[in-house]
N, C-alpha and C positions, 0 to 999 in steps of 0.2 A: 576498384574495390572501396574507395572512400563514400562513393553514391551509395552501394549497396549497405554498408553499415549505416550512414546516415537515414537513409530508409527505414533501416530495420528499427532504429532510435526514434524516430518519428513515430513508426506503428506502435512500440511497446509505450512510448510516454502518453501516448492517447489511451492506450489498453489500461495503462495504471490510473490515470485521471479518471476512468469511467468507473474503474474497481473502488476506487477509493471514494465516489460520491453513492456508488449503489451500497456500501457496509453502512449497517445501522449505527446509530451512537452509541456509544458506551455510558454516557452520563447524561442527565436530565438539566440542561443548563449551566447554571453555576453552584449547582448542591455542591460539587467537590469543596467548595470556597465556604459555604455555608454550614458545615458539619457533615457533610456526607462522604466523610473519607471512608467509611467501612464500604460502602458501594464503589469507590475508586479503587481502593485496594483490597478488596474482597475476592474471595477465588470464585469466578466464574468462568465457566469454561465455554467457549464457543460451540453450537452444536448446527449439524444440518447447514444450509445455504452459508450461515456466518463462517463456519468454517473453512469451507470449500473457498470464499472469497478471500478470506484471511492469506490462506495458504496459496493462492494465485497470485494476491498481491505480495506477498514476500517474494516468490520467483519472478514476477516481473521487476520488483527494485532491484535485484541482484543482478537481472537482466540489464536493465538501465544501467546499472554504476558499471559494468564491464563492458558495455559497447560506449558510455561515454568516456572511459578510460582509453580503451581503443582507438576511439576517435580523437584523442589527444594525442596519442602515441603518433598516429600515422601523420 
């Protein structure tokens, strides 16, 4: 059981890394520090592929934490 959960954790973590790297950045460099706060806190809805990537990332992150806790309990 430990080996199966550890393998799943490895697959989920690699998928999470890949999905985070595929997402587009939300700000341009240091613009948030130099007066670009309206862009940082503005209401921008993700659309299309960004929305799908964001939702899959959330699911994989939750799955990662569940599997990590399961490994710790075993």
